[in-house]
N, C-alpha and C positions, 0 to 999 in steps of 0.2 A: 337587694330588695325586689319585691314584686312591683308590677305596674298596675295602676288604677286609673280608670278613665274619668273624664270630667263628669261630675255628678248630674243626674237628671232624675226627676221623680219617676219616670217610666223605666229607668234602667234597674236591673237587679244587682245582687251582690257579685262582685268580681272575685273569682277564686284566685288565691295567690298561687304562683308557680312553686314547684318543689325546689328546695334548696339543696345543693350538693356540696358536701365537704370536699376540700381539695388540698393538695400539698403545694404551696407556692414555690417549692424548690424544683418542681418538675415542669414549670411553664416555659422556661427558656433553656435552650441547649447551650453547651459551651461554644465559644467562638472558635475553638480549635476543632470542633466536630463538624465536618463538612458533609458527613453521611446522612445526618438527620435521624439516626437510630436513637431510640430512647427519648425522643422529643415528643412530648404531648402537646398537641395544639387543638383546641376546641374551636370549631368554626363559629364565626360571629353571625348572628341573625340580622336580617334587614331592619328589624325594629330595635336593634341594640341602642341603649341610651347614649347620648353624647356623640353621635355620629358627627364627624368633622373635627371635634376636639378643639382644644385651646389654640393650637397652632393654626389649623385651617381657618378658624374663625377670625384670626388676628392678622392674617397675611394679605388682607385686601388692600392695605396701604403700602406705598413705596417709601414712606417717611419712617426711618428707623426710630425716631422719637415716638411717633404714634404707635408703632409696632410694640415697643417696650411697654408703653402705657397700656395698650390693649391686652398684651399678654399678662401683665400684672393684674389687671382687672379680671380677666378670665381665670387666672390662677386663684385669685381671692375667692371668686364665686365657687370654684371647684373645691377649694380647701375647706370652706365653710360647710359644705355638704359631705365631703368624703375624707376630710383630714384624719379623723379618728380611725376610719377603716384602713387608710393607707399606712398609718403608723403601726397598727396591729399587724398588717400584712408585712411591712418592712421588718418588723421585729421577729417574725417567724422565718425570715429568709436567712440562709447561711451566707457568709461572705462571698463564696464562689458563685452562689445563685444571684446575688446582687450584681456581681461583675458580669454574669451572663446577660442579665437584663440590660445593663448599661451599654454593653458592647453591641447588643442586638439593636438598640435604639440609636446609638451614636457610635458607629464603627470606628471613627477616627479619634475617640477619646484616648488619651495616653494613660499608661499604667501609673506613673508618678512623676513628680518634678525631677527626681534624680534619674529615673529610668523611663525615658519618653518613647515608648513603643506602643503601637496599636496592633490589632490582630485583624488581618485581611486574608480571606481565603484560607483560614486555618493556620496561618503563619504569622510570626512576629514581623512587623515592619517598622524599621527605625526611620528610614528615609532622610536622615540627617535633620529631622524636624526641630524647630525651635519656636514654640508658641509663646510670644512675649506676654500675652494676657495672663499667663500663669504667674507672672511676677506680681500681678495685682490680686489674683484669686488663686493662690497655690493649691487650694483644696479641691479645685475642679478637675480631679483626676479619678481614676478607678479606685485607687487606694484611699484617697481623701474622702470621697463620697460613700465608700463602703463601710467606713469605720463607725461603729456604734450608731448613734442617732444623729449623725452629722447632717444627713440629707433632710429628714423631717424637721429638725430644728432650723435648718436654713430656710425651708419653705415657710415655716411659721413667721420668719422674719421678712422674707421676700414678698409674701402675699398680702402686703399692706402698702398703702401709699407712703406711710412714714418709713417703712423698711426700704423702699426704693430710694427715698430721699437720703436716708442714712448711708446706704451703700454707695450712692453717687458721691456724696461729700467725702466719705472715707477713702474711696478710690482716688478722688481728685487730690486730696492731701498726700496720699501715699505716692501717687504719680509725680506730684510736684517735687517731693523730697528726693525721689529716685532720679529725676531729671537733673536736679541741682547737683547730685552726687555722681552724675554720669553713669548711673546704674540701670538706666532704661534706654534701650535702643530706639532711636527715632528714624523714620524714613527721611530721605532727602527733602521731600515736600514738607513734612512736619517740622524738620529742622529749620527750613527757610521761613515757614510760617511763624515759628517761635521767635526767630530773630527779628521779624517784622513787628510782632506783637509786644514783646517784652523789652523794656517796661511799657506800661500802658500809655497811650497817647490820646490826645483830644480827637473826638469823632470816631474812635476805635469801637469795634463791636465786641462786646463781652456776652457771656451766656449765664443764665440763671439756673441754679440747681434746686430751688425751693419746691416743696410739694405742689403749691398752687401754680407755679410757672415753670415747670420742668422743661428745659430746653429752649426757653424763650430768650430772644436776643435783645439787647438794648445798646444804644449809642452813648458813649461816655462824653460828658461835657467837661467834667473836672477830673482829670486823670488821677490827681493826688487823692481824691476822695475815696477811691476804692480801697486804699490802704489805711483809711482812717476808721476809727470806731464810731458807732452811732450812739449818741448820748453818753459817750465815754464807757460803754459797756460791751458793745458787740462790734466785731470786725468781720463782715461777711466774707471778705477775701480770705482771711486767715482761717475761717471756719469751713472754707470750701464751698460756700453757698453761691459764689460767683467765680467764674473761671475764664481763662482765655479759650479761644476757639479750638486751638490745637489740643488743649487739655480735654475739653469736652468731647471732641471727636474720638479720642482714644478711649475715654471712659465709656462713651456710648457704645462703641464697638464691643467693649468687654461686657457691658450690661446686656447687649443684644445676644451675645454668645451664651451668657449664663442663664438668662431668662428663657431663651428658646430651647436650650438643652434640658432644663428642669421641666419646662412645660411638655416637652416631648416624652419625658419619663412618665409624667402624670397622664398624658394621652395614652401611653402604652398600658398603664395600669387601668385606665378607663375601659379600653377595648378588650384587653386580655383577661381582666378580672371582673369588672363591673358590667361589661357589655355582653357577656355570654348568655344572652336571653335572661339576664338577671338571675341566673340559677346558681352561680358560684357564691358560696357564703364565706365571708371573712368572720370567723368567730370573734365575738366581743366588740364588734363595731357598734358604737353608741349613737345611732340615729334616734331622734325623738319624734313622737307624734305631735304635730303642731297644735292639736286640739287639747289633748289630755296629758301630754308630756311623758307618756310611757316610753321607755327605752327599748329599742329593738334588741332581740337576743336575750332579754331578761324575763325569766319566768314564762317562757314560751311565747312572748310577744313577737309577732312577725309584722313588719311594716310594709306598706305598699306606697308606691310613688306616683304622683300625678303624671299622667302620660302626656299632658299638653305642654307643661313647662319644665318638668323633671326637677323642680326645686322644692316641692312640698312632699312630706311623708306622713302617713296616717296608719294607725293600728287597726282601723275598721272603716267600713263604709259609713257607719253612723257618724264617726268623728269627722270624716271628710265632708259629709253633707252639712254638718253643724258648723264647720269652719269655712265653708264655701263663701258666705257673704264677706268674710274678711280677706279671703284669698283671691277672690274673683278678679279684682282689678289688677293685682300684681300678676296673676296667671296670664291674663289676656295681654298685658303689656310685654311680659317676657316672651310669650309665644310670638307676638308680633315682631319683636326685635330679632328673635331667632330665625323667623321666616324671611325677614328682610336680609339678614346675613347670608342665609342659604341662597337666596335669589341672586344677591350680588356676586357671590362666589361662583354660582352657576353661569351668570352672564359673563364674568371675567374669563371663565374657562372656555365658553363658547367663542368669545372674541379671540382668545388665544389660538383656538383651533382654526378659526377663519383666517387669522393673520398667517399661520403656518401654511395653510393651503394656498393662500395668495403668493407667499414667498416661493413655495415649491413649483408653482405654475408660471412664475415670472421668468 
């Protein structure tokens, strides 16, 4: 989409930029190709939308619970705006092109559960690796994510608070069963924590997995109560809605891996496809004008994007001006949040540089 500035009576019509057809199978080279030949890479402009991306905007906290929550919210916002475009883009990619993109973004991703190699410096590397989280999410491999619509369908599920809740409870129950059957390897620390926690004791700390209180801890007063049904209908422990700390730590580690990997793929799509001065066109992407609901790419309709918040699209200057009274408050609010995030990230980076300089001179 093109960019359109905040409307003003004095401003004239903003001309849309030219759209360029492209082949998504040429954007990433093979991980085995270290020469760079045949690799098409368009430089990103300074004004490319989405600078910073989901990952950069969500890594301001050191709390993994906050990071997972923030990544989910960032993913939800991105998916609402660009989900149709990504699905069409993904559908046009050959399996080997999908693999190239994933290995470019996440070099240590393994080929499959059965064949756990990654590709580094153009060569297969096994390194005797064993990623235990694949026991909980076996599809998080090159082969698993490359198959059909697995990745877009998974993002449809992940980019919602309910999806995060369902993934957490499903992983908790799966982990619990595997630990009971000695099918999930625990570290010595986790094994010791499990022995201390199970069965539940008075004043013990458990963790909540509900959407409203994800990661919240509470102290147990009646240990037997966690195994009982509420009103004879619901047992929160059996549903995976409350869990032991060692269970939650493992599930959270897995969620962090899954969400940050998928967000990194979306950030790559944002910069390599959507961010090339907004000139690369994904045919069939169904954006809608917020004023008249015309769809982009249909009967010559070309949409332009609000340059201040990047969350609104319009088919014409007239539609943008007409919709401005409704969009104004949201636009300014989102722009303010984005600016605060950028400033906080910049401050953190500057503080990191200062600390590094202090350490080097000490």
